[in-house]
MIDOSE-1310 file (N, C-alpha, C; in nm, 2 decimals, decimal comma, always signed):
residues 203
mekt	+0,27/+13,57/-2,20/+0,35/+13,50/-2,29/+0,36/+13,35/-2,25; +0,40/+13,33/-2,12/+0,42/+13,20/-2,06/+0,29/+13,12/-2,07; +0,17/+13,19/-2,04/+0,05/+13,13/-2,05/+0,02/+13,08/-2,19; +0,06/+13,16/-2,29/+0,04/+13,12/-2,42/+0,12/+13,00/-2,46
vkmr	+0,25/+13,00/-2,41/+0,33/+12,89/-2,45/+0,27/+12,75/-2,39; +0,22/+12,76/-2,27/+0,17/+12,65/-2,20/+0,04/+12,60/-2,29; -0,03/+12,70/-2,33/-0,15/+12,67/-2,41/-0,12/+12,60/-2,54; -0,01/+12,66/-2,60/+0,04/+12,60/-2,72/+0,09/+12,45/-2,69
ggvl	+0,16/+12,44/-2,58/+0,20/+12,31/-2,55/+0,08/+12,22/-2,52; -0,02/+12,26/-2,46/-0,13/+12,17/-2,44/-0,20/+12,14/-2,57; -0,21/+12,24/-2,66/-0,26/+12,21/-2,79/-0,18/+12,11/-2,86; -0,05/+12,11/-2,87/+0,03/+12,02/-2,93/+0,01/+11,87/-2,87
vdgf	+0,01/+11,87/-2,73/-0,01/+11,74/-2,66/-0,15/+11,69/-2,70; -0,25/+11,77/-2,71/-0,38/+11,72/-2,74/-0,39/+11,67/-2,88; -0,32/+11,75/-2,98/-0,32/+11,70/-3,12/-0,24/+11,56/-3,13; -0,14/+11,54/-3,06/-0,07/+11,42/-3,07/-0,15/+11,30/-3,03
wcwl	-0,23/+11,32/-2,92/-0,31/+11,21/-2,87/-0,43/+11,19/-2,97; -0,48/+11,29/-3,02/-0,60/+11,28/-3,13/-0,54/+11,21/-3,24; -0,42/+11,24/-3,30/-0,36/+11,17/-3,41/-0,34/+11,01/-3,38; -0,29/+10,98/-3,25/-0,27/+10,85/-3,22/-0,39/+10,78/-3,20
fcri	-0,50/+10,84/-3,14/-0,62/+10,77/-3,13/-0,69/+10,74/-3,27; -0,67/+10,84/-3,37/-0,72/+10,82/-3,51/-0,65/+10,70/-3,57; -0,52/+10,69/-3,55/-0,45/+10,59/-3,61/-0,49/+10,45/-3,55; -0,52/+10,44/-3,43/-0,56/+10,32/-3,36/-0,69/+10,27/-3,42
iiiv	-0,79/+10,37/-3,44/-0,92/+10,35/-3,48/-0,91/+10,28/-3,63; -0,82/+10,35/-3,71/-0,80/+10,30/-3,85/-0,74/+10,16/-3,85; -0,64/+10,13/-3,77/-0,59/+10,00/-3,76/-0,69/+9,89/-3,72; -0,76/+9,93/-3,61/-0,88/+9,83/-3,57/-0,97/+9,81/-3,68
atve	-1,02/+9,92/-3,74/-1,12/+9,90/-3,86/-1,07/+9,82/-3,97; -0,94/+9,83/-4,00/-0,88/+9,76/-4,11/-0,87/+9,61/-4,07; -0,83/+9,58/-3,95/-0,82/+9,44/-3,91/-0,96/+9,38/-3,90; -1,07/+9,45/-3,86/-1,20/+9,39/-3,86/-1,25/+9,36/-4,00
aatt	-1,23/+9,46/-4,09/-1,27/+9,44/-4,23/-1,20/+9,32/-4,29; -1,07/+9,31/-4,26/-1,00/+9,19/-4,32/-1,05/+9,06/-4,26; -1,08/+9,06/-4,13/-1,14/+8,94/-4,07/-1,27/+8,90/-4,12; -1,36/+9,01/-4,14/-1,50/+8,98/-4,20/-1,49/+8,93/-4,34
afqt	-1,40/+8,98/-4,42/-1,38/+8,94/-4,56/-1,33/+8,80/-4,56; -1,24/+8,76/-4,48/-1,19/+8,62/-4,47/-1,30/+8,53/-4,43; -1,39/+8,57/-4,33/-1,50/+8,48/-4,29/-1,60/+8,46/-4,39; -1,62/+8,56/-4,48/-1,73/+8,55/-4,58/-1,68/+8,49/-4,71
cpae	-1,55/+8,46/-4,72/-1,50/+8,40/-4,84/-1,51/+8,25/-4,83; -1,51/+8,17/-4,94/-1,53/+8,03/-4,93/-1,40/+7,97/-4,85; -1,42/+7,85/-4,80/-1,31/+7,79/-4,72/-1,20/+7,76/-4,80; -1,22/+7,72/-4,93/-1,12/+7,69/-5,03/-1,13/+7,79/-5,15
vpti	-1,04/+7,87/-5,16/-1,03/+7,96/-5,28/-1,00/+7,89/-5,40; -1,08/+7,90/-5,51/-1,04/+7,83/-5,64/-0,89/+7,87/-5,68; -0,83/+7,76/-5,74/-0,69/+7,78/-5,77/-0,68/+7,74/-5,92; -0,58/+7,78/-5,99/-0,55/+7,75/-6,13/-0,53/+7,59/-6,13
rrls	-0,60/+7,53/-6,23/-0,59/+7,38/-6,24/-0,56/+7,35/-6,38; -0,49/+7,23/-6,40/-0,46/+7,18/-6,52/-0,59/+7,10/-6,57; -0,63/+7,11/-6,69/-0,73/+7,03/-6,74/-0,71/+6,87/-6,72; -0,58/+6,83/-6,73/-0,55/+6,70/-6,71/-0,57/+6,65/-6,57
dihq	-0,59/+6,73/-6,48/-0,61/+6,70/-6,34/-0,76/+6,69/-6,30; -0,85/+6,73/-6,39/-0,99/+6,73/-6,37/-1,05/+6,60/-6,41; -1,14/+6,55/-6,33/-1,20/+6,42/-6,36/-1,28/+6,42/-6,49; -1,26/+6,32/-6,56/-1,34/+6,30/-6,69/-1,40/+6,16/-6,69
dnyg	-1,52/+6,15/-6,76/-1,59/+6,03/-6,74/-1,68/+6,02/-6,87; -1,74/+5,91/-6,90/-1,84/+5,90/-7,00/-1,98/+5,88/-6,94; -1,99/+5,86/-6,82/-2,11/+5,85/-6,73/-2,21/+5,74/-6,80; -2,15/+5,63/-6,85/-2,24/+5,53/-6,90/-2,28/+5,55/-7,05
rpgl	-2,22/+5,65/-7,11/-2,25/+5,68/-7,25/-2,12/+5,66/-7,34; -2,10/+5,54/-7,40/-1,99/+5,51/-7,48/-1,97/+5,62/-7,59; -1,85/+5,66/-7,61/-1,82/+5,76/-7,70/-1,82/+5,90/-7,65; -1,86/+5,92/-7,54/-1,86/+6,05/-7,47/-1,75/+6,07/-7,37
ahmt	-1,68/+6,18/-7,37/-1,59/+6,22/-7,27/-1,63/+6,35/-7,20; -1,67/+6,35/-7,08/-1,74/+6,48/-7,03/-1,64/+6,51/-6,91; -1,62/+6,65/-6,91/-1,54/+6,71/-6,80/-1,61/+6,83/-6,75; -1,65/+6,84/-6,62/-1,70/+6,97/-6,57/-1,58/+7,05/-6,51
iaga	-1,55/+7,16/-6,59/-1,44/+7,23/-6,56/-1,47/+7,31/-6,43; -1,59/+7,37/-6,43/-1,63/+7,44/-6,30/-1,79/+7,43/-6,29; -1,84/+7,39/-6,18/-1,97/+7,38/-6,17/-2,05/+7,38/-6,03; -2,16/+7,34/-6,02/-2,24/+7,34/-5,89/-2,20/+7,23/-5,80
mddg	-2,17/+7,11/-5,85/-2,14/+7,00/-5,77/-2,02/+7,01/-5,69; -1,91/+7,04/-5,75/-1,78/+7,05/-5,69/-1,73/+7,19/-5,65; -1,78/+7,29/-5,72/-1,73/+7,43/-5,70/-1,83/+7,52/-5,64; -1,96/+7,47/-5,62/-2,06/+7,55/-5,55/-2,11/+7,67/-5,64
lkev	-2,09/+7,67/-5,77/-2,14/+7,78/-5,85/-2,29/+7,78/-5,86; -2,35/+7,89/-5,87/-2,49/+7,90/-5,88/-2,54/+7,96/-6,00; -2,45/+8,04/-6,07/-2,50/+8,10/-6,19/-2,46/+8,05/-6,32; -2,35/+7,98/-6,33/-2,30/+7,93/-6,45/-2,22/+7,80/-6,42
evwl	-2,20/+7,71/-6,53/-2,14/+7,59/-6,53/-2,06/+7,57/-6,66; -1,94/+7,52/-6,65/-1,86/+7,51/-6,77/-1,82/+7,37/-6,79; -1,84/+7,31/-6,91/-1,81/+7,16/-6,94/-1,72/+7,17/-7,06; -1,64/+7,06/-7,07/-1,57/+7,03/-7,19/-1,61/+6,89/-7,23
qtfa	-1,66/+6,88/-7,35/-1,73/+6,75/-7,40/-1,66/+6,71/-7,53; -1,62/+6,58/-7,54/-1,57/+6,52/-7,66/-1,66/+6,40/-7,71; -1,70/+6,42/-7,84/-1,79/+6,31/-7,90/-1,72/+6,23/-8,00; -1,70/+6,10/-7,99/-1,64/+6,02/-8,08/-1,73/+6,03/-8,21
pgig	-1,67/+5,98/-8,34/-1,74/+5,98/-8,46/-1,87/+5,91/-8,45; -1,98/+5,95/-8,49/-2,11/+5,89/-8,49/-2,18/+5,91/-8,35; -2,13/+5,98/-8,25/-2,19/+6,00/-8,12/-2,24/+6,13/-8,11; -2,34/+6,14/-8,03/-2,40/+6,28/-8,00/-2,48/+6,27/-7,86
tpih	-2,55/+6,38/-7,84/-2,63/+6,40/-7,72/-2,76/+6,33/-7,75; -2,83/+6,29/-7,65/-2,98/+6,26/-7,67/-3,05/+6,38/-7,71; -3,17/+6,36/-7,78/-3,27/+6,47/-7,81/-3,32/+6,51/-7,68; -3,31/+6,65/-7,65/-3,34/+6,69/-7,52/-3,37/+6,84/-7,51
rhtc	-3,41/+6,89/-7,40/-3,42/+7,03/-7,37/-3,39/+7,05/-7,23; -3,37/+7,17/-7,18/-3,33/+7,19/-7,04/-3,37/+7,34/-7,00; -3,37/+7,35/-6,87/-3,42/+7,47/-6,81/-3,31/+7,58/-6,79; -3,23/+7,59/-6,90/-3,12/+7,70/-6,89/-3,09/+7,73/-7,03
eeif	-3,00/+7,83/-7,03/-2,94/+7,88/-7,17/-2,81/+7,81/-7,17; -2,77/+7,79/-7,31/-2,65/+7,71/-7,33/-2,57/+7,77/-7,45; -2,44/+7,78/-7,43/-2,36/+7,83/-7,52/-2,26/+7,73/-7,56; -2,23/+7,72/-7,68/-2,13/+7,61/-7,73/-2,02/+7,69/-7,80
lsfr	-1,89/+7,64/-7,78/-1,77/+7,68/-7,86/-1,71/+7,55/-7,91; -1,70/+7,54/-8,04/-1,64/+7,42/-8,10/-1,49/+7,43/-8,12; -1,42/+7,34/-8,06/-1,28/+7,35/-8,07/-1,23/+7,25/-8,18; -1,28/+7,14/-8,21/-1,22/+7,05/-8,30/-1,34/+6,96/-8,35
gigt	-1,33/+6,92/-8,49/-1,42/+6,84/-8,54/-1,53/+6,91/-8,63; -1,61/+6,81/-8,68/-1,72/+6,86/-8,76/-1,86/+6,79/-8,70; -1,97/+6,86/-8,70/-2,08/+6,80/-8,65/-2,20/+6,87/-8,70; -2,32/+6,83/-8,64/-2,45/+6,89/-8,68/-2,53/+6,92/-8,55
lyla	-2,59/+7,05/-8,55/-2,68/+7,08/-8,45/-2,83/+7,06/-8,51; -2,90/+6,99/-8,44/-3,04/+6,96/-8,47/-3,12/+7,05/-8,38; -3,20/+7,13/-8,41/-3,28/+7,23/-8,33/-3,42/+7,23/-8,38; -3,51/+7,20/-8,28/-3,65/+7,20/-8,32/-3,70/+7,35/-8,34
sess	-3,79/+7,36/-8,44/-3,83/+7,49/-8,48/-3,96/+7,54/-8,41; -4,03/+7,44/-8,34/-4,15/+7,48/-8,27/-4,14/+7,42/-8,12; -4,04/+7,44/-8,06/-4,03/+7,39/-7,92/-4,12/+7,45/-7,83; -4,15/+7,58/-7,84/-4,24/+7,64/-7,75/-4,40/+7,65/-7,80
egkv	-4,43/+7,61/-7,91/-4,55/+7,62/-7,97/-4,63/+7,48/-7,99; -4,56/+7,40/-8,06/-4,61/+7,27/-8,10/-4,62/+7,18/-7,98; -4,69/+7,07/-8,00/-4,71/+6,96/-7,90/-4,58/+6,86/-7,90; -4,52/+6,85/-8,03/-4,40/+6,78/-8,04/-4,30/+6,86/-8,10
pgnp	-4,17/+6,82/-8,10/-4,06/+6,89/-8,15/-4,08/+6,91/-8,30; -4,11/+6,79/-8,36/-4,13/+6,79/-8,51/-4,00/+6,79/-8,58; -3,99/+6,79/-8,72/-3,87/+6,79/-8,79/-3,77/+6,90/-8,75; -3,65/+6,86/-8,70/-3,56/+6,98/-8,66/-3,49/+7,05/-8,78
nkfp	-3,45/+7,17/-8,76/-3,36/+7,23/-8,85/-3,21/+7,19/-8,82; -3,13/+7,18/-8,94/-3,01/+7,13/-8,92/-2,90/+7,24/-8,95; -2,80/+7,25/-8,86/-2,70/+7,35/-8,88/-2,57/+7,28/-8,86; -2,48/+7,30/-8,96/-2,35/+7,24/-8,95/-2,26/+7,31/-8,85
ifrn	-2,18/+7,23/-8,78/-2,09/+7,27/-8,68/-1,95/+7,24/-8,72; -1,86/+7,34/-8,70/-1,72/+7,32/-8,74/-1,62/+7,38/-8,65; -1,50/+7,37/-8,67/-1,41/+7,42/-8,58/-1,42/+7,57/-8,56; -1,41/+7,63/-8,45/-1,41/+7,77/-8,42/-1,56/+7,83/-8,43
stft	-1,66/+7,74/-8,45/-1,79/+7,79/-8,45/-1,86/+7,81/-8,30; -1,96/+7,89/-8,30/-2,02/+7,90/-8,17/-2,18/+7,92/-8,19; -2,25/+7,86/-8,10/-2,39/+7,88/-8,11/-2,47/+7,87/-7,98; -2,58/+7,93/-7,97/-2,65/+7,94/-7,84/-2,79/+7,87/-7,85
ipvn	-2,82/+7,80/-7,74/-2,94/+7,72/-7,73/-3,04/+7,80/-7,63; -3,16/+7,84/-7,67/-3,25/+7,92/-7,58/-3,30/+7,82/-7,47; -3,35/+7,87/-7,37/-3,43/+7,79/-7,27/-3,53/+7,70/-7,32; -3,53/+7,57/-7,29/-3,64/+7,48/-7,33/-3,65/+7,44/-7,49
avhq	-3,54/+7,49/-7,56/-3,54/+7,46/-7,70/-3,49/+7,31/-7,72; -3,57/+7,23/-7,79/-3,53/+7,09/-7,80/-3,42/+7,08/-7,91; -3,32/+7,01/-7,88/-3,21/+7,00/-7,96/-3,12/+6,87/-7,95; -3,03/+6,86/-8,04/-2,93/+6,75/-8,03/-2,81/+6,78/-8,10
lrnd	-2,70/+6,75/-8,05/-2,57/+6,77/-8,12/-2,50/+6,64/-8,15; -2,46/+6,62/-8,27/-2,40/+6,49/-8,31/-2,27/+6,52/-8,39; -2,18/+6,42/-8,37/-2,06/+6,42/-8,46/-2,08/+6,33/-8,58; -2,11/+6,40/-8,69/-2,15/+6,33/-8,81/-2,03/+6,31/-8,90
yfqe	-1,91/+6,34/-8,85/-1,79/+6,33/-8,92/-1,71/+6,21/-8,87; -1,69/+6,11/-8,95/-1,64/+5,99/-8,91/-1,48/+5,97/-8,90; -1,41/+6,08/-8,91/-1,26/+6,07/-8,91/-1,20/+6,15/-8,79; -1,29/+6,22/-8,72/-1,23/+6,30/-8,61/-1,33/+6,32/-8,49
dlqv	-1,28/+6,34/-8,38/-1,36/+6,37/-8,26/-1,43/+6,51/-8,28; -1,54/+6,53/-8,22/-1,60/+6,66/-8,21/-1,58/+6,71/-8,06; -1,51/+6,82/-8,04/-1,49/+6,87/-7,90/-1,56/+7,01/-7,89; -1,62/+7,03/-7,78/-1,70/+7,16/-7,76/-1,68/+7,19/-7,61
lvii	-1,67/+7,34/-7,60/-1,68/+7,39/-7,45/-1,82/+7,43/-7,44; -1,89/+7,39/-7,33/-2,03/+7,43/-7,31/-2,04/+7,50/-7,18; -2,12/+7,61/-7,20/-2,14/+7,70/-7,08/-2,29/+7,70/-7,06; -2,34/+7,68/-6,95/-2,48/+7,67/-6,91/-2,51/+7,77/-6,80
srpp	-2,63/+7,81/-6,79/-2,67/+7,90/-6,68/-2,75/+7,82/-6,58; -2,76/+7,87/-6,46/-2,85/+7,83/-6,35/-2,83/+7,67/-6,32; -2,71/+7,64/-6,29/-2,69/+7,49/-6,25/-2,73/+7,46/-6,11; -2,76/+7,34/-6,08/-2,77/+7,23/-6,17/-2,89/+7,23/-6,25
ikvf	-2,89/+7,17/-6,37/-2,99/+7,19/-6,47/-3,10/+7,07/-6,46; -3,21/+7,09/-6,51/-3,31/+6,99/-6,53/-3,32/+6,96/-6,68; -3,30/+6,84/-6,70/-3,30/+6,79/-6,85/-3,41/+6,70/-6,88; -3,48/+6,72/-6,99/-3,59/+6,65/-7,03/-3,56/+6,57/-7,16
vyed	-3,55/+6,45/-7,16/-3,50/+6,36/-7,28/-3,62/+6,31/-7,35; -3,60/+6,32/-7,49/-3,70/+6,27/-7,59/-3,65/+6,14/-7,65; -3,75/+6,04/-7,68/-3,71/+5,92/-7,75/-3,68/+5,95/-7,90; -3,76/+6,04/-7,95/-3,74/+6,08/-8,10/-3,80/+6,21/-8,11
wstp	-3,80/+6,27/-8,24/-3,85/+6,41/-8,26/-4,01/+6,42/-8,27; -4,07/+6,30/-8,26/-4,22/+6,29/-8,25/-4,27/+6,27/-8,11; -4,19/+6,27/-8,01/-4,22/+6,25/-7,88/-4,29/+6,37/-7,82; -4,41/+6,37/-7,77/-4,48/+6,49/-7,72/-4,39/+6,54/-7,60
hsda	-4,39/+6,67/-7,58/-4,32/+6,75/-7,48/-4,37/+6,69/-7,35; -4,49/+6,66/-7,33/-4,55/+6,60/-7,20/-4,49/+6,46/-7,17; -4,44/+6,40/-7,27/-4,38/+6,26/-7,24/-4,23/+6,26/-7,24; -4,17/+6,38/-7,24/-4,03/+6,37/-7,23/-3,99/+6,34/-7,08
klqy	-3,88/+6,26/-7,06/-3,84/+6,22/-6,93/-3,75/+6,30/-6,87; -3,78/+6,34/-6,74/-3,71/+6,44/-6,66/-3,58/+6,36/-6,61; -3,46/+6,41/-6,62/-3,35/+6,36/-6,56/-3,29/+6,47/-6,47; -3,30/+6,45/-6,34/-3,26/+6,56/-6,24/-3,24/+6,49/-6,11
pyyw	-3,11/+6,50/-6,06/-3,00/+6,57/-6,12/-2,94/+6,50/-6,24; -2,88/+6,57/-6,33/-2,82/+6,50/-6,44/-2,69/+6,43/-6,40; -2,64/+6,34/-6,49/-2,54/+6,25/-6,45/-2,42/+6,32/-6,38; -2,37/+6,43/-6,45/-2,25/+6,48/-6,38/-2,27/+6,58/-6,27
datk	-2,40/+6,60/-6,24/-2,44/+6,69/-6,13/-2,48/+6,61/-6,01; -2,49/+6,48/-6,03/-2,54/+6,39/-5,92/-2,43/+6,34/-5,84; -2,46/+6,29/-5,72/-2,37/+6,22/-5,63/-2,35/+6,08/-5,69; -2,26/+6,01/-5,63/-2,23/+5,87/-5,68/-2,35/+5,77/-5,67
nerl	-2,42/+5,79/-5,56/-2,54/+5,70/-5,54/-2,65/+5,75/-5,64; -2,67/+5,88/-5,66/-2,77/+5,93/-5,77/-2,73/+5,89/-5,90; -2,60/+5,88/-5,93/-2,56/+5,84/-6,07/-2,60/+5,70/-6,09; -2,59/+5,61/-5,99/-2,63/+5,47/-6,01/-2,78/+5,46/-6,04
vcl	-2,86/+5,55/-5,98/-3,00/+5,54/-6,01/-3,03/+5,60/-6,15; -2,95/+5,70/-6,19/-2,97/+5,76/-6,33/-2,93/+5,66/-6,43; -2,82/+5,58/-6,40/-2,78/+5,48/-6,51/-2,86/+5,36/-6,51
């Protein structure tokens, strides 16, 4: 009986040390995992920001107000970029195409989307299709589709939220709708994706 008690005591002691050892292993593993996660996270975790605190500029284009809400240049994004753009009456984008998909959400105003019907087949964009843009409308621009967005309503600004893929984008600008695709001028990096020195070259 006494031997049995000692054996039981030994088992209890062994069980305690096993439990303690396991707890230490769990604690160490947790600390290591947290340290690794901290090291792989960006140095500056994005925070909630007010739109009024984000830089806005016309980048040498009168009548345009552009704001990069989140993007490649300042936020290090690689898959998506988000802009807020406001066009004064009579103002629009140049005729252009780019190497990304693009989604528009219209918040305010009335405008027109000009979209080439033969962007991928013809040698020139040709006469574009026209689509009316109004408040709360949304539309998508495919990769390399030649297009232009204009504020054709002379009593109110046109404001849109723009979401693009694969930033920073390569933009090809056309003088008019009869400009051959091969003559479109590459602008890369684009104004708001460029450094200050690069912007001076672009302008």
